[in-house]
Every structure is written in C-alpha cells, then in structure tokens.
ROFI-237147 format. One line per 5 residues: their letters; for each residue x, y, z of N, C-alpha, C. Coordinates in Angstrom, 2 decimals, always signed. Layout:
! ROFI-237147
A = X,Y,Z,X,Y,Z,X,Y,Z ~ ...;
//
This chain:
! ROFI-237147
XXXXX = -8.42,+13.91,-8.07,-7.37,+13.13,-8.72,-6.57,+14.03,-9.64 ~ -5.26,+13.93,-9.57,-4.43,+14.70,-10.47,-4.08,+13.86,-11.70 ~ -3.50,+14.50,-12.70,-3.18,+13.83,-13.96,-2.18,+12.70,-13.75 ~ -1.20,+12.93,-12.88,-0.17,+11.93,-12.63,-0.78,+10.65,-12.03 ~ -1.68,+10.81,-11.07,-2.34,+9.65,-10.47,-3.20,+8.94,-11.51;
XXXXX = -3.94,+9.71,-12.29,-4.76,+9.12,-13.33,-3.94,+8.35,-14.33 ~ -2.78,+8.84,-14.69,-1.90,+8.15,-15.63,-1.41,+6.82,-15.07 ~ -1.13,+6.79,-13.77,-0.68,+5.56,-13.13,-1.72,+4.45,-13.32 ~ -2.98,+4.82,-13.29,-4.08,+3.85,-13.39,-4.67,+3.73,-14.80 ~ -3.94,+4.22,-15.81,-4.42,+4.15,-17.19,-4.86,+2.76,-17.62;
XXXXX = -4.08,+1.75,-17.28,-4.38,+0.39,-17.75,-5.48,-0.28,-16.94 ~ -5.69,+0.17,-15.71,-6.72,-0.42,-14.84,-7.46,+0.71,-14.11 ~ -8.22,+1.51,-14.84,-8.89,+2.65,-14.19,-9.89,+2.24,-13.10 ~ -10.38,+1.01,-13.16,-11.33,+0.53,-12.15,-10.66,+0.40,-10.78 ~ -9.35,+0.33,-10.74,-8.62,+0.21,-9.47,-8.40,+1.56,-8.79;
XXXXX = -8.57,+2.65,-9.53,-8.33,+3.98,-8.97,-9.19,+4.27,-7.74 ~ -10.48,+3.94,-7.72,-11.27,+4.20,-6.50,-10.73,+3.47,-5.27 ~ -10.18,+2.28,-5.44,-9.59,+1.56,-4.31,-8.39,+2.35,-3.76 ~ -7.55,+2.84,-4.67,-6.42,+3.66,-4.25,-6.89,+4.92,-3.54 ~ -7.89,+5.58,-4.10,-8.38,+6.83,-3.51,-8.86,+6.63,-2.08;
XXXXX = -9.56,+5.54,-1.82,-10.04,+5.27,-0.46,-8.85,+5.07,+0.48 ~ -7.88,+4.28,+0.04,-6.69,+4.04,+0.86,-5.93,+5.35,+1.11 ~ -5.64,+6.09,+0.06,-4.86,+7.32,+0.18,-5.57,+8.34,+1.07 ~ -6.88,+8.45,+0.93,-7.64,+9.39,+1.75,-7.53,+9.04,+3.23 ~ -7.64,+7.76,+3.56,-7.53,+7.34,+4.97,-6.13,+7.61,+5.51;
XXXXX = -5.11,+7.38,+4.70,-3.74,+7.66,+5.15,-3.57,+9.16,+5.37 ~ -4.03,+9.97,+4.45,-3.84,+11.42,+4.56,-4.66,+12.04,+5.69 ~ -5.82,+11.50,+5.98,-6.61,+12.00,+7.11,-5.85,+11.75,+8.41 ~ -5.26,+10.57,+8.53,-4.54,+10.19,+9.74,-3.18,+10.87,+9.83 ~ -2.51,+11.04,+8.69,-1.14,+11.57,+8.66,-1.04,+12.65,+7.57;
XXXXX = -1.51,+13.85,+7.85,-1.53,+14.90,+6.82,-0.15,+15.34,+6.33 ~ +0.90,+14.99,+7.08,+2.26,+15.36,+6.69,+2.88,+14.39,+5.69 ~ +2.18,+13.34,+5.34,+2.72,+12.31,+4.44,+2.94,+12.88,+3.05 ~ +4.06,+12.48,+2.48,+4.36,+12.82,+1.09,+4.00,+11.62,+0.22 ~ +3.32,+11.88,-0.89,+2.97,+10.82,-1.84,+3.78,+11.06,-3.11;
XXXXX = +4.46,+10.01,-3.55,+5.27,+10.10,-4.76,+4.80,+9.05,-5.76 ~ +4.46,+9.48,-6.94,+3.98,+8.59,-7.98,+5.15,+8.29,-8.92 ~ +5.46,+7.01,-9.01,+6.52,+6.57,-9.89,+5.91,+5.69,-10.98 ~ +6.74,+5.15,-11.82,+6.24,+4.34,-12.93,+5.53,+3.08,-12.45 ~ +6.08,+2.40,-11.44,+5.54,+1.10,-11.03,+4.87,+1.11,-9.66;
XXXXX = +5.00,+2.19,-8.91,+4.39,+2.22,-7.59,+4.12,+3.65,-7.14 ~ +3.26,+3.76,-6.16,+2.99,+5.03,-5.49,+3.46,+4.84,-4.06 ~ +4.37,+5.70,-3.61,+4.92,+5.55,-2.27,+4.40,+6.62,-1.33 ~ +4.30,+6.24,-0.07,+3.88,+7.12,+1.01,+5.07,+7.22,+1.97 ~ +5.45,+8.45,+2.34,+6.61,+8.58,+3.21,+6.41,+9.69,+4.23;
XXXXX = +7.07,+9.52,+5.36,+7.25,+10.59,+6.34,+8.73,+10.93,+6.24 ~ +9.51,+10.49,+7.18,+10.96,+10.63,+7.08,+11.50,+9.64,+6.04 ~ +10.89,+8.46,+5.99,+11.24,+7.40,+5.05,+9.96,+6.82,+4.47 ~ +10.09,+6.06,+3.41,+8.92,+5.40,+2.83,+8.41,+4.32,+3.77 ~ +7.09,+4.25,+3.92,+6.53,+3.26,+4.82,+5.41,+2.43,+4.20;
XXXXX = +4.84,+2.90,+3.10,+3.77,+2.15,+2.43,+3.84,+2.42,+0.94 ~ +3.32,+1.44,+0.19,+3.38,+1.51,-1.27,+2.09,+0.93,-1.83 ~ +1.67,+1.46,-2.95,+0.55,+0.87,-3.70,+1.07,+0.58,-5.09 ~ +0.75,-0.60,-5.56,+1.14,-0.96,-6.93,+0.08,-1.85,-7.54 ~ +0.16,-1.96,-8.84,-0.80,-2.77,-9.60,-0.14,-4.08,-10.01;
XXXXX = -0.93,-5.13,-10.14,-0.35,-6.39,-10.61,+0.24,-6.21,-12.01 ~ +1.35,-6.86,-12.24,+2.04,-6.75,-13.53,+1.32,-7.60,-14.58 ~ +0.83,-8.75,-14.15,+0.10,-9.64,-15.06,-0.99,-10.35,-14.27 ~ -1.87,-10.98,-14.98,-2.95,-11.73,-14.37,-2.38,-12.95,-13.64 ~ -2.85,-13.17,-12.42,-2.40,-14.30,-11.62,-3.61,-15.15,-11.25;
XXXXX = -3.46,-16.43,-11.45,-4.55,-17.37,-11.18,-5.04,-17.23,-9.74 ~ -6.35,-17.32,-9.57,-7.01,-17.25,-8.26,-6.94,-15.87,-7.59 ~ -6.66,-14.85,-8.37,-6.71,-13.49,-7.85,-7.84,-12.75,-8.55 ~ -8.37,-11.73,-7.90,-9.48,-10.98,-8.52,-9.06,-10.30,-9.82 ~ -10.04,-9.89,-10.59,-9.75,-9.18,-11.84,-9.23,-7.76,-11.58;
XXXXX = -9.82,-7.10,-10.58,-9.46,-5.72,-10.26,-9.02,-5.65,-8.81 ~ -7.78,-5.18,-8.59,-7.29,-5.00,-7.23,-6.03,-4.15,-7.24 ~ -5.67,-3.67,-6.07,-4.38,-3.02,-5.87,-3.62,-3.85,-4.83 ~ -2.33,-3.68,-4.80,-1.52,-4.31,-3.78,-0.98,-3.20,-2.89 ~ -1.18,-3.36,-1.61,-0.64,-2.43,-0.62,+0.51,-3.15,+0.07;
XXXXX = +1.65,-2.49,+0.11,+2.83,-3.03,+0.77,+3.25,-2.06,+1.86 ~ +3.76,-2.62,+2.95,+4.21,-1.78,+4.06,+5.32,-2.49,+4.81 ~ +6.15,-1.70,+5.49,+7.28,-2.25,+6.21,+7.10,-2.24,+7.71 ~ +7.51,-3.33,+8.35,+7.50,-3.45,+9.81,+8.82,-4.04,+10.27 ~ +9.07,-4.01,+11.56,+10.30,-4.57,+12.11,+10.21,-6.07,+12.35;
XXXXX = +9.05,-6.65,+12.10,+8.82,-8.07,+12.35,+7.92,-8.64,+11.25 ~ +7.90,-9.96,+11.16,+7.03,-10.62,+10.19,+5.62,-10.72,+10.77 ~ +4.70,-10.12,+10.07,+3.30,-10.13,+10.48,+2.65,-11.43,+10.05 ~ +1.94,-12.06,+10.97,+1.26,-13.31,+10.67,-0.23,-13.05,+10.54 ~ -0.72,-13.02,+9.32,-2.14,-12.79,+9.05,-2.50,-13.45,+7.73;
XXXXX = -3.70,-14.00,+7.65,-4.13,-14.58,+6.37,-4.29,-13.53,+5.26 ~ -4.36,-12.28,+5.62,-4.47,-11.21,+4.61,-3.16,-10.97,+3.88 ~ -2.05,-11.33,+4.47,-0.74,-11.10,+3.87,-0.50,-12.18,+2.81 ~ -0.32,-11.74,+1.56,-0.10,-12.71,+0.48,+1.38,-13.04,+0.31 ~ +2.24,-12.15,+0.80,+3.67,-12.39,+0.72,+4.37,-11.48,+1.71;
XXXXX = +5.45,-11.97,+2.30,+6.30,-11.17,+3.19,+7.75,-11.53,+2.92 ~ +8.61,-10.54,+2.96,+10.04,-10.80,+2.76,+10.84,-9.89,+3.69 ~ +12.06,-10.31,+3.96,+12.94,-9.56,+4.84,+14.17,-9.10,+4.04 ~ +14.06,-7.97,+3.34,+15.18,-7.52,+2.50,+16.40,-7.09,+3.31 ~ +16.19,-6.69,+4.55,+17.26,-6.31,+5.47,+16.92,-6.90,+6.83;
XXXXX = +17.90,-7.15,+7.66,+17.59,-7.69,+8.99,+16.59,-6.80,+9.74 ~ +15.57,-7.42,+10.28,+14.53,-6.73,+11.05,+13.76,-5.67,+10.26 ~ +13.68,-5.85,+8.95,+12.85,-4.99,+8.09,+12.05,-5.91,+7.18 ~ +10.80,-6.07,+7.52,+9.92,-6.96,+6.77,+8.97,-6.15,+5.90 ~ +8.86,-6.53,+4.65,+7.90,-5.93,+3.73,+6.74,-6.92,+3.56;
XXXXX = +5.54,-6.43,+3.77,+4.33,-7.25,+3.69,+3.47,-6.74,+2.53 ~ +2.87,-7.67,+1.80,+2.03,-7.33,+0.66,+0.64,-7.92,+0.88 ~ -0.36,-7.10,+0.63,-1.72,-7.61,+0.71,-2.56,-7.05,-0.42 ~ -3.60,-7.77,-0.74,-4.48,-7.41,-1.85,-5.69,-6.65,-1.32 ~ -6.03,-5.58,-2.02,-7.25,-4.83,-1.74,-8.12,-4.91,-2.99;
XXXXX = -9.25,-5.57,-2.86,-10.18,-5.68,-3.99,-11.53,-5.04,-3.70 ~ -11.72,-4.63,-2.44,-13.00,-4.06,-2.04,-12.73,-2.96,-1.02 ~ -13.56,-1.93,-1.05,-13.40,-0.80,-0.13,-13.38,-1.24,+1.33 ~ -14.14,-2.27,+1.65,-14.24,-2.74,+3.04,-12.91,-3.28,+3.57 ~ -11.99,-3.60,+2.68,-10.68,-4.12,+3.10,-9.72,-3.02,+3.56;
XXXXX = -10.09,-1.78,+3.29,-9.32,-0.65,+3.82,-9.95,-0.33,+5.17 ~ -9.68,-1.19,+6.12,-10.38,-1.17,+7.39,-9.43,-0.86,+8.55 ~ -9.97,-0.97,+9.75,-9.19,-0.64,+10.95,-7.94,-1.52,+11.08 ~ -8.07,-2.79,+10.77,-6.91,-3.69,+10.85,-5.78,-3.20,+9.95 ~ -6.09,-2.91,+8.68,-5.07,-2.42,+7.76,-4.50,-1.09,+8.24;
XXXXX = -5.36,-0.19,+8.67,-4.88,+1.12,+9.08,-4.02,+1.04,+10.35 ~ -4.26,+0.05,+11.21,-3.38,-0.18,+12.36,-1.99,-0.61,+11.90 ~ -1.94,-1.47,+10.88,-0.64,-1.89,+10.33,+0.07,-0.71,+9.69 ~ -0.70,+0.13,+8.99,-0.11,+1.32,+8.37,+0.44,+2.25,+9.44 ~ -0.26,+2.39,+10.56,+0.25,+3.21,+11.67,+1.57,+2.64,+12.19;
XXXXX = +1.64,+1.34,+12.35,+2.89,+0.70,+12.79,+4.01,+0.98,+11.78 ~ +3.68,+0.87,+10.50,+4.68,+1.11,+9.45,+5.13,+2.57,+9.46 ~ +4.18,+3.48,+9.64,+4.48,+4.92,+9.72,+5.45,+5.18,+10.88 ~ +5.12,+4.64,+12.05,+5.96,+4.82,+13.23,+7.33,+4.19,+13.06 ~ +7.37,+2.99,+12.47,+8.63,+2.30,+12.21,+9.53,+3.13,+11.29;
XXXX = +8.96,+3.67,+10.23,+9.73,+4.48,+9.28,+10.23,+5.77,+9.94 ~ +9.42,+6.34,+10.79,+9.82,+7.60,+11.44,+10.99,+7.41,+12.40 ~ +11.17,+6.19,+12.92,+12.24,+5.92,+13.89,+13.56,+5.53,+13.24 ~ +13.56,+5.26,+11.93,+14.80,+4.83,+11.26,+15.86,+5.90,+11.31;
//
C-alpha cells in the first residue's frame, strides 16, 4: 500500500483490505491498467476509465458498517440483485454500482463484469 492509497482510506481504514483484494484481482488480469487516486474515488483505466472504487459519503440505513462501492461501465443495463443502482449518463453507457462488504464478493461474477467494462472502455 502506498501513502496515497492509505490516505484515501483514512476515515475507514477497515475498508482498505476490501479495496486491496479488488485491485489485486484487476491488476493480475490486466497488468496494463492505470490506477488513479482522487479525492472521492479511485479509478481504473486502460484507454478510458472503466471501473471505480469509492467510499460511502454517509451512513445509509440497511447498509453494512464497512464496505466499498465498486462502479463500472457497460453498454447495457445489467440486471442483477447485486447492483444497488444503475444510471445511463450517456446513450448506451450504463454505470452500475455494487457494494462489496466481504472478500467473497470479489468473485468470478464481478470479475466477468469488470472484464466487460474493460473491453467496453477499450473500444470507445
């Protein structure tokens, strides 16, 4: 972990291991990915940004105490109970948000969606 990543998780250090598991899986699969740490999110990009990790801004009822939100873009609206929100900011560009509260949720299903997002971003 570098200082910049650690600073991003200052307010919720318990969420850092969740991020590390996700980031490691992305980097193993796509070693060319660039990771950019900003004030409110961490972005993953190839030619374009395709996935993001961010922390909840405030406590939300019926959500876990510790979690990260993983967002990714696809050309279609994904229908899954894991998706907590989806929006279409541009025609045929859907952003999907899901909650990761346990290491087991960084699984094959999520990584397949990340692959789709990676491929979608590379074709833009």
